[in-house]
GUBALUM-201499 format. One record per residue (C-alpha): x, y, z; residue number from 1. Coordinates in nm, 2 decimals. Last residue first. Layout:
N
+--------+--------+--------+-----+
|     c1 |     c2 |     c3 |   n |
+--------+--------+--------+-----+
|      X |      Y |      Z | NUM |
...
+--------+--------+--------+-----+
***
This chain:
366
+--------+--------+--------+-----+
|     c1 |     c2 |     c3 |   n |
+--------+--------+--------+-----+
|  14.06 |  18.35 |   8.65 | 366 |
|  13.90 |  18.51 |   8.96 | 365 |
|  13.54 |  18.57 |   8.88 | 364 |
|  13.51 |  18.23 |   8.71 | 363 |
|  13.68 |  18.06 |   9.00 | 362 |
|  13.96 |  17.80 |   8.99 | 361 |
|  14.08 |  17.67 |   9.32 | 360 |
|  14.44 |  17.60 |   9.43 | 359 |
|  14.42 |  17.48 |   9.78 | 358 |
|  14.51 |  17.70 |  10.08 | 357 |
|  14.29 |  17.50 |  10.32 | 356 |
|  14.14 |  17.81 |  10.48 | 355 |
|  14.16 |  18.07 |  10.20 | 354 |
|  14.12 |  17.86 |   9.89 | 353 |
|  13.91 |  17.56 |  10.00 | 352 |
|  13.71 |  17.74 |  10.27 | 351 |
|  13.68 |  18.10 |  10.15 | 350 |
|  13.69 |  18.07 |   9.77 | 349 |
|  13.55 |  17.72 |   9.72 | 348 |
|  13.27 |  17.78 |   9.98 | 347 |
|  13.18 |  18.12 |   9.84 | 346 |
|  13.18 |  17.99 |   9.48 | 345 |
|  12.94 |  17.70 |   9.58 | 344 |
|  12.72 |  17.94 |   9.78 | 343 |
|  12.68 |  18.17 |   9.48 | 342 |
|  12.62 |  17.89 |   9.23 | 341 |
|  12.37 |  17.72 |   9.48 | 340 |
|  12.17 |  18.05 |   9.49 | 339 |
|  12.17 |  18.05 |   9.11 | 338 |
|  12.04 |  17.69 |   9.11 | 337 |
|  11.78 |  17.71 |   9.38 | 336 |
|  11.61 |  18.03 |   9.25 | 335 |
|  11.32 |  17.86 |   9.08 | 334 |
|  11.31 |  17.56 |   9.31 | 333 |
|  11.31 |  17.78 |   9.62 | 332 |
|  11.03 |  18.00 |   9.47 | 331 |
|  10.83 |  17.68 |   9.41 | 330 |
|  10.84 |  17.58 |   9.78 | 329 |
|  11.07 |  17.73 |  10.04 | 328 |
|  11.20 |  17.44 |  10.25 | 327 |
|  11.12 |  17.14 |  10.03 | 326 |
|  11.21 |  17.32 |   9.71 | 325 |
|  11.54 |  17.44 |   9.87 | 324 |
|  11.63 |  17.08 |   9.96 | 323 |
|  11.52 |  16.92 |   9.64 | 322 |
|  11.68 |  17.19 |   9.43 | 321 |
|  12.01 |  17.16 |   9.63 | 320 |
|  11.99 |  16.78 |   9.60 | 319 |
|  11.97 |  16.80 |   9.22 | 318 |
|  12.24 |  17.07 |   9.18 | 317 |
|  12.49 |  16.89 |   9.41 | 316 |
|  12.43 |  16.57 |   9.21 | 315 |
|  12.48 |  16.75 |   8.89 | 314 |
|  12.82 |  16.89 |   9.00 | 313 |
|  12.82 |  17.27 |   8.92 | 312 |
|  13.06 |  17.38 |   8.65 | 311 |
|  13.06 |  17.75 |   8.71 | 310 |
|  13.12 |  17.97 |   8.40 | 309 |
|  13.38 |  18.04 |   8.13 | 308 |
|  13.46 |  17.68 |   8.02 | 307 |
|  13.12 |  17.59 |   8.13 | 306 |
|  12.96 |  17.74 |   7.81 | 305 |
|  13.15 |  17.51 |   7.58 | 304 |
|  13.08 |  17.20 |   7.80 | 303 |
|  12.71 |  17.32 |   7.82 | 302 |
|  12.65 |  17.33 |   7.45 | 301 |
|  12.80 |  17.00 |   7.33 | 300 |
|  12.75 |  16.72 |   7.58 | 299 |
|  12.46 |  16.84 |   7.79 | 298 |
|  12.27 |  17.05 |   7.53 | 297 |
|  12.32 |  16.81 |   7.25 | 296 |
|  12.22 |  16.52 |   7.48 | 295 |
|  11.92 |  16.71 |   7.61 | 294 |
|  11.81 |  16.78 |   7.25 | 293 |
|  11.84 |  16.41 |   7.16 | 292 |
|  11.64 |  16.30 |   7.47 | 291 |
|  11.37 |  16.55 |   7.39 | 290 |
|  11.35 |  16.42 |   7.03 | 289 |
|  11.36 |  16.06 |   7.12 | 288 |
|  11.06 |  16.11 |   7.35 | 287 |
|  10.88 |  16.29 |   7.07 | 286 |
|  10.96 |  16.01 |   6.83 | 285 |
|  10.83 |  15.74 |   7.08 | 284 |
|  10.51 |  15.94 |   7.15 | 283 |
|  10.44 |  15.97 |   6.79 | 282 |
|  10.46 |  15.60 |   6.72 | 281 |
|  10.09 |  15.56 |   6.66 | 280 |
|   9.85 |  15.77 |   6.86 | 279 |
|   9.79 |  16.14 |   6.86 | 278 |
|   9.68 |  16.13 |   7.22 | 277 |
|  10.02 |  15.99 |   7.32 | 276 |
|  10.19 |  16.26 |   7.13 | 275 |
|   9.99 |  16.52 |   7.32 | 274 |
|  10.08 |  16.36 |   7.66 | 273 |
|  10.44 |  16.33 |   7.56 | 272 |
|  10.45 |  16.70 |   7.47 | 271 |
|  10.29 |  16.80 |   7.80 | 270 |
|  10.54 |  16.58 |   8.00 | 269 |
|  10.86 |  16.70 |   7.83 | 268 |
|  10.86 |  17.04 |   8.01 | 267 |
|  10.87 |  16.86 |   8.35 | 266 |
|  11.18 |  16.66 |   8.26 | 265 |
|  11.36 |  16.96 |   8.12 | 264 |
|  11.28 |  17.17 |   8.43 | 263 |
|  11.40 |  16.91 |   8.69 | 262 |
|  11.75 |  16.86 |   8.56 | 261 |
|  11.84 |  17.23 |   8.54 | 260 |
|  11.59 |  17.50 |   8.63 | 259 |
|  11.64 |  17.77 |   8.37 | 258 |
|  11.58 |  17.50 |   8.11 | 257 |
|  11.21 |  17.53 |   8.18 | 256 |
|  11.20 |  17.86 |   7.98 | 255 |
|  11.33 |  17.68 |   7.67 | 254 |
|  11.11 |  17.37 |   7.70 | 253 |
|  10.80 |  17.59 |   7.75 | 252 |
|  10.88 |  17.80 |   7.44 | 251 |
|  10.92 |  17.47 |   7.25 | 250 |
|  10.59 |  17.34 |   7.37 | 249 |
|  10.42 |  17.67 |   7.28 | 248 |
|  10.58 |  17.68 |   6.94 | 247 |
|  10.50 |  17.31 |   6.86 | 246 |
|  10.13 |  17.34 |   6.96 | 245 |
|  10.05 |  17.04 |   6.73 | 244 |
|  10.31 |  16.78 |   6.64 | 243 |
|  10.41 |  16.74 |   6.27 | 242 |
|  10.73 |  16.57 |   6.35 | 241 |
|  10.92 |  16.84 |   6.17 | 240 |
|  10.74 |  17.11 |   6.37 | 239 |
|  10.82 |  16.92 |   6.69 | 238 |
|  11.19 |  16.92 |   6.60 | 237 |
|  11.19 |  17.29 |   6.51 | 236 |
|  11.03 |  17.39 |   6.84 | 235 |
|  11.25 |  17.15 |   7.04 | 234 |
|  11.57 |  17.28 |   6.87 | 233 |
|  11.47 |  17.65 |   6.91 | 232 |
|  11.38 |  17.62 |   7.28 | 231 |
|  11.69 |  17.41 |   7.36 | 230 |
|  11.93 |  17.66 |   7.19 | 229 |
|  11.77 |  17.96 |   7.35 | 228 |
|  11.76 |  17.81 |   7.70 | 227 |
|  12.12 |  17.70 |   7.68 | 226 |
|  12.24 |  18.04 |   7.57 | 225 |
|  12.05 |  18.21 |   7.84 | 224 |
|  12.17 |  17.96 |   8.09 | 223 |
|  12.53 |  18.04 |   8.00 | 222 |
|  12.47 |  18.41 |   8.04 | 221 |
|  12.31 |  18.35 |   8.38 | 220 |
|  12.61 |  18.14 |   8.49 | 219 |
|  12.85 |  18.41 |   8.38 | 218 |
|  12.67 |  18.67 |   8.58 | 217 |
|  12.65 |  18.45 |   8.89 | 216 |
|  13.02 |  18.37 |   8.87 | 215 |
|  13.09 |  18.74 |   8.84 | 214 |
|  12.88 |  18.81 |   9.15 | 213 |
|  13.04 |  18.53 |   9.34 | 212 |
|  13.39 |  18.65 |   9.26 | 211 |
|  13.31 |  19.01 |   9.36 | 210 |
|  13.16 |  18.91 |   9.69 | 209 |
|  13.47 |  18.69 |   9.75 | 208 |
|  13.69 |  18.99 |   9.70 | 207 |
|  13.47 |  19.21 |   9.93 | 206 |
|  13.47 |  18.94 |  10.20 | 205 |
|  13.85 |  18.94 |  10.20 | 204 |
|  13.85 |  19.32 |  10.25 | 203 |
|  13.58 |  19.30 |  10.52 | 202 |
|  13.76 |  19.04 |  10.73 | 201 |
|  13.90 |  19.26 |  11.00 | 200 |
|  13.61 |  19.51 |  10.96 | 199 |
|  13.34 |  19.26 |  11.07 | 198 |
|  13.08 |  19.21 |  10.79 | 197 |
|  12.75 |  19.41 |  10.80 | 196 |
|  12.93 |  19.70 |  10.63 | 195 |
|  12.98 |  19.46 |  10.33 | 194 |
|  12.60 |  19.48 |  10.26 | 193 |
|  12.61 |  19.86 |  10.25 | 192 |
|  12.92 |  19.86 |  10.03 | 191 |
|  12.74 |  19.63 |   9.79 | 190 |
|  12.44 |  19.87 |   9.79 | 189 |
|  12.65 |  20.17 |   9.70 | 188 |
|  12.86 |  19.98 |   9.45 | 187 |
|  12.55 |  19.85 |   9.26 | 186 |
|  12.39 |  20.19 |   9.21 | 185 |
|  12.16 |  20.17 |   8.91 | 184 |
|  12.16 |  19.79 |   8.90 | 183 |
|  12.02 |  19.77 |   9.26 | 182 |
|  11.74 |  20.02 |   9.18 | 181 |
|  11.66 |  19.83 |   8.86 | 180 |
|  11.65 |  19.50 |   9.04 | 179 |
|  11.42 |  19.65 |   9.31 | 178 |
|  11.17 |  19.75 |   9.04 | 177 |
|  11.20 |  19.41 |   8.87 | 176 |
|  11.17 |  19.21 |   9.19 | 175 |
|  10.87 |  19.42 |   9.31 | 174 |
|  10.69 |  19.38 |   8.97 | 173 |
|  10.74 |  19.01 |   8.97 | 172 |
|  10.62 |  18.99 |   9.33 | 171 |
|  10.31 |  19.18 |   9.24 | 170 |
|  10.24 |  18.95 |   8.95 | 169 |
|  10.28 |  18.65 |   9.17 | 168 |
|  10.04 |  18.80 |   9.43 | 167 |
|   9.78 |  18.88 |   9.17 | 166 |
|   9.80 |  18.52 |   9.05 | 165 |
|   9.75 |  18.39 |   9.40 | 164 |
|   9.46 |  18.62 |   9.45 | 163 |
|   9.30 |  18.49 |   9.14 | 162 |
|   9.36 |  18.13 |   9.24 | 161 |
|   9.20 |  18.19 |   9.58 | 160 |
|   8.90 |  18.38 |   9.42 | 159 |
|   8.85 |  18.08 |   9.19 | 158 |
|   8.85 |  17.85 |   9.49 | 157 |
|   8.61 |  18.07 |   9.69 | 156 |
|   8.37 |  18.08 |   9.40 | 155 |
|   8.39 |  17.70 |   9.37 | 154 |
|   8.30 |  17.66 |   9.74 | 153 |
|   8.47 |  17.36 |   9.88 | 152 |
|   8.34 |  17.00 |   9.85 | 151 |
|   8.61 |  16.86 |  10.07 | 150 |
|   8.90 |  16.97 |   9.85 | 149 |
|   9.03 |  16.61 |   9.86 | 148 |
|   8.69 |  16.48 |   9.76 | 147 |
|   8.68 |  16.72 |   9.46 | 146 |
|   9.03 |  16.62 |   9.36 | 145 |
|   8.93 |  16.25 |   9.38 | 144 |
|   8.63 |  16.32 |   9.16 | 143 |
|   8.85 |  16.50 |   8.90 | 142 |
|   9.10 |  16.22 |   8.90 | 141 |
|   8.82 |  15.98 |   8.84 | 140 |
|   8.68 |  16.19 |   8.56 | 139 |
|   9.03 |  16.22 |   8.40 | 138 |
|   9.09 |  15.84 |   8.42 | 137 |
|   8.76 |  15.76 |   8.24 | 136 |
|   8.87 |  15.39 |   8.20 | 135 |
|   9.19 |  15.27 |   8.36 | 134 |
|   9.37 |  14.99 |   8.16 | 133 |
|   9.71 |  15.15 |   8.12 | 132 |
|   9.65 |  15.25 |   7.76 | 131 |
|   9.29 |  15.36 |   7.83 | 130 |
|   9.42 |  15.58 |   8.11 | 129 |
|   9.67 |  15.76 |   7.88 | 128 |
|   9.39 |  15.83 |   7.64 | 127 |
|   9.18 |  15.96 |   7.92 | 126 |
|   9.46 |  16.19 |   8.03 | 125 |
|   9.50 |  16.32 |   7.67 | 124 |
|   9.13 |  16.38 |   7.62 | 123 |
|   9.10 |  16.56 |   7.96 | 122 |
|   9.40 |  16.78 |   7.87 | 121 |
|   9.28 |  16.88 |   7.52 | 120 |
|   9.15 |  17.21 |   7.64 | 119 |
|   9.47 |  17.28 |   7.83 | 118 |
|   9.68 |  17.20 |   7.52 | 117 |
|   9.45 |  17.42 |   7.30 | 116 |
|   9.49 |  17.71 |   7.55 | 115 |
|   9.87 |  17.67 |   7.52 | 114 |
|   9.85 |  17.68 |   7.14 | 113 |
|   9.64 |  18.00 |   7.16 | 112 |
|   9.86 |  18.16 |   7.42 | 111 |
|  10.17 |  18.08 |   7.21 | 110 |
|  10.01 |  18.21 |   6.90 | 109 |
|   9.91 |  18.54 |   7.07 | 108 |
|  10.25 |  18.58 |   7.22 | 107 |
|  10.44 |  18.52 |   6.90 | 106 |
|  10.47 |  18.85 |   6.72 | 105 |
|  10.33 |  19.10 |   6.97 | 104 |
|  10.46 |  18.91 |   7.27 | 103 |
|  10.80 |  18.89 |   7.12 | 102 |
|  10.80 |  19.26 |   7.03 | 101 |
|  10.69 |  19.36 |   7.38 | 100 |
|  10.96 |  19.14 |   7.54 |  99 |
|  11.23 |  19.28 |   7.30 |  98 |
|  11.10 |  19.64 |   7.35 |  97 |
|  11.11 |  19.60 |   7.73 |  96 |
|  11.46 |  19.46 |   7.71 |  95 |
|  11.58 |  19.75 |   7.50 |  94 |
|  11.42 |  20.00 |   7.73 |  93 |
|  11.59 |  19.85 |   8.03 |  92 |
|  11.92 |  19.84 |   7.85 |  91 |
|  11.89 |  20.20 |   7.73 |  90 |
|  11.82 |  20.32 |   8.08 |  89 |
|  12.11 |  20.12 |   8.21 |  88 |
|  12.35 |  20.27 |   7.95 |  87 |
|  12.21 |  20.61 |   8.05 |  86 |
|  12.33 |  20.57 |   8.40 |  85 |
|  12.61 |  20.50 |   8.32 |  84 |
|  12.82 |  20.56 |   8.01 |  83 |
|  12.74 |  20.58 |   7.64 |  82 |
|  13.05 |  20.60 |   7.42 |  81 |
|  12.95 |  20.26 |   7.27 |  80 |
|  13.09 |  19.91 |   7.27 |  79 |
|  13.20 |  19.87 |   7.63 |  78 |
|  12.93 |  20.08 |   7.78 |  77 |
|  12.65 |  19.90 |   7.59 |  76 |
|  12.79 |  19.56 |   7.70 |  75 |
|  12.81 |  19.69 |   8.05 |  74 |
|  12.45 |  19.79 |   8.05 |  73 |
|  12.35 |  19.44 |   7.94 |  72 |
|  12.55 |  19.29 |   8.22 |  71 |
|  12.41 |  19.54 |   8.47 |  70 |
|  12.06 |  19.45 |   8.38 |  69 |
|  12.12 |  19.07 |   8.42 |  68 |
|  12.30 |  19.13 |   8.75 |  67 |
|  12.02 |  19.35 |   8.87 |  66 |
|  11.76 |  19.08 |   8.79 |  65 |
|  11.97 |  18.82 |   8.99 |  64 |
|  12.00 |  19.07 |   9.28 |  63 |
|  11.62 |  19.12 |   9.27 |  62 |
|  11.58 |  18.74 |   9.29 |  61 |
|  11.80 |  18.75 |   9.59 |  60 |
|  11.57 |  19.01 |   9.75 |  59 |
|  11.27 |  18.79 |   9.66 |  58 |
|  11.45 |  18.50 |   9.84 |  57 |
|  11.51 |  18.72 |  10.14 |  56 |
|  11.14 |  18.81 |  10.15 |  55 |
|  11.04 |  18.45 |  10.13 |  54 |
|  11.28 |  18.37 |  10.42 |  53 |
|  11.15 |  18.64 |  10.64 |  52 |
|  11.00 |  18.40 |  10.90 |  51 |
|  11.32 |  18.19 |  10.88 |  50 |
|  11.54 |  18.50 |  10.92 |  49 |
|  11.34 |  18.60 |  11.23 |  48 |
|  11.38 |  18.25 |  11.38 |  47 |
|  11.75 |  18.25 |  11.31 |  46 |
|  11.78 |  18.60 |  11.47 |  45 |
|  11.59 |  18.48 |  11.78 |  44 |
|  11.81 |  18.18 |  11.81 |  43 |
|  12.13 |  18.39 |  11.78 |  42 |
|  12.00 |  18.65 |  12.02 |  41 |
|  11.91 |  18.38 |  12.28 |  40 |
|  12.25 |  18.22 |  12.24 |  39 |
|  12.42 |  18.56 |  12.29 |  38 |
|  12.20 |  18.65 |  12.59 |  37 |
|  12.27 |  18.31 |  12.75 |  36 |
|  12.64 |  18.36 |  12.69 |  35 |
|  12.63 |  18.70 |  12.86 |  34 |
|  12.43 |  18.57 |  13.15 |  33 |
|  12.67 |  18.28 |  13.20 |  32 |
|  12.96 |  18.53 |  13.19 |  31 |
|  12.79 |  18.77 |  13.43 |  30 |
|  12.73 |  18.48 |  13.67 |  29 |
|  13.10 |  18.37 |  13.65 |  28 |
|  13.21 |  18.73 |  13.71 |  27 |
|  12.99 |  18.76 |  14.02 |  26 |
|  13.07 |  18.42 |  14.15 |  25 |
|  13.45 |  18.45 |  14.15 |  24 |
|  13.60 |  18.75 |  14.33 |  23 |
|  13.32 |  18.91 |  14.51 |  22 |
|  13.12 |  18.59 |  14.57 |  21 |
|  13.44 |  18.41 |  14.69 |  20 |
|  13.51 |  18.70 |  14.93 |  19 |
|  13.15 |  18.68 |  15.07 |  18 |
|  13.19 |  18.31 |  15.11 |  17 |
|  13.52 |  18.34 |  15.29 |  16 |
|  13.38 |  18.61 |  15.52 |  15 |
|  13.08 |  18.38 |  15.60 |  14 |
|  13.32 |  18.10 |  15.68 |  13 |
|  13.52 |  18.32 |  15.92 |  12 |
|  13.21 |  18.44 |  16.09 |  11 |
|  13.08 |  18.09 |  16.13 |  10 |
|  13.42 |  17.97 |  16.26 |   9 |
|  13.44 |  18.26 |  16.50 |   8 |
|  13.08 |  18.20 |  16.63 |   7 |
|  13.16 |  17.84 |  16.68 |   6 |
|  13.47 |  17.92 |  16.87 |   5 |
|  13.28 |  18.17 |  17.08 |   4 |
|  13.02 |  17.91 |  17.16 |   3 |
|  13.28 |  17.66 |  17.26 |   2 |
|  13.44 |  17.91 |  17.50 |   1 |
+--------+--------+--------+-----+
***
């Protein structure tokens, strides 16, 4: 009797467990499996994106190049009866002619002056060392560099620099070619990118996509104006002060203006070293010149430009450059500001405007 009761209880418990497995355990197990697969997919995707970060940055550089080309083509279309794709062809040819003419007229002089600066570098560093009480500073730095390199093979080092230069040139050609393709059919590629967005938010993403593209275009236009003004003012100022290599240093100052905050500081270093080697009060006058040019650029030029472009907070720009430079190296610093412009507009449009319903002003919207 007791044995039959035990068998009955065992049978009844087993049936309950089977029923529980059928109704609850199996769906719960499938749910856990589904969540695990999703988490694993997200992690794998993040790792894949991290491995492809340099490729993604080059793709963004191609987008920047495409925005520049499309802006030039749009100017041609607005002021002439020429339509696409011939407007883009004319824009590319015009830019090529401008670059070729610049190199023909001033390229040799800039290269010559830059070579002079490089040749005088040991003298300038030793002069700086004498002023701070360190004799033969350049030789000591050279010895430390040799120790740090561990007595490596000179031929191998030269080959490494050569391969790095070839890699940079290959990336530039890749970006330019991809930029031309993107500029030729911008709507086709933008639709392809938007297809990656869920259909229920695709229309809103398309609007934000347009705002960020317009903001990037206006920011690039503002930077072009700023770079031109700074380059001309520094060149003229150094000529007035009688500094050697004024054209090369002015060209460097203008190009470095593409990277806000960090670029102007780095571009002033060669000029200050040359002024220091000249002796007298030259270094003070050169320092005052660079400060004056930056004051003109920051208080007169940029406020006029930022009426139509993105007014990025300086602290946000600085930390964005530091963060992207730490993560991605020189390419991150070079593209840090335009990438921050795009992200800044996206956050303002989607979060502040769409989610918090605040009144935000965007270059691509107003």
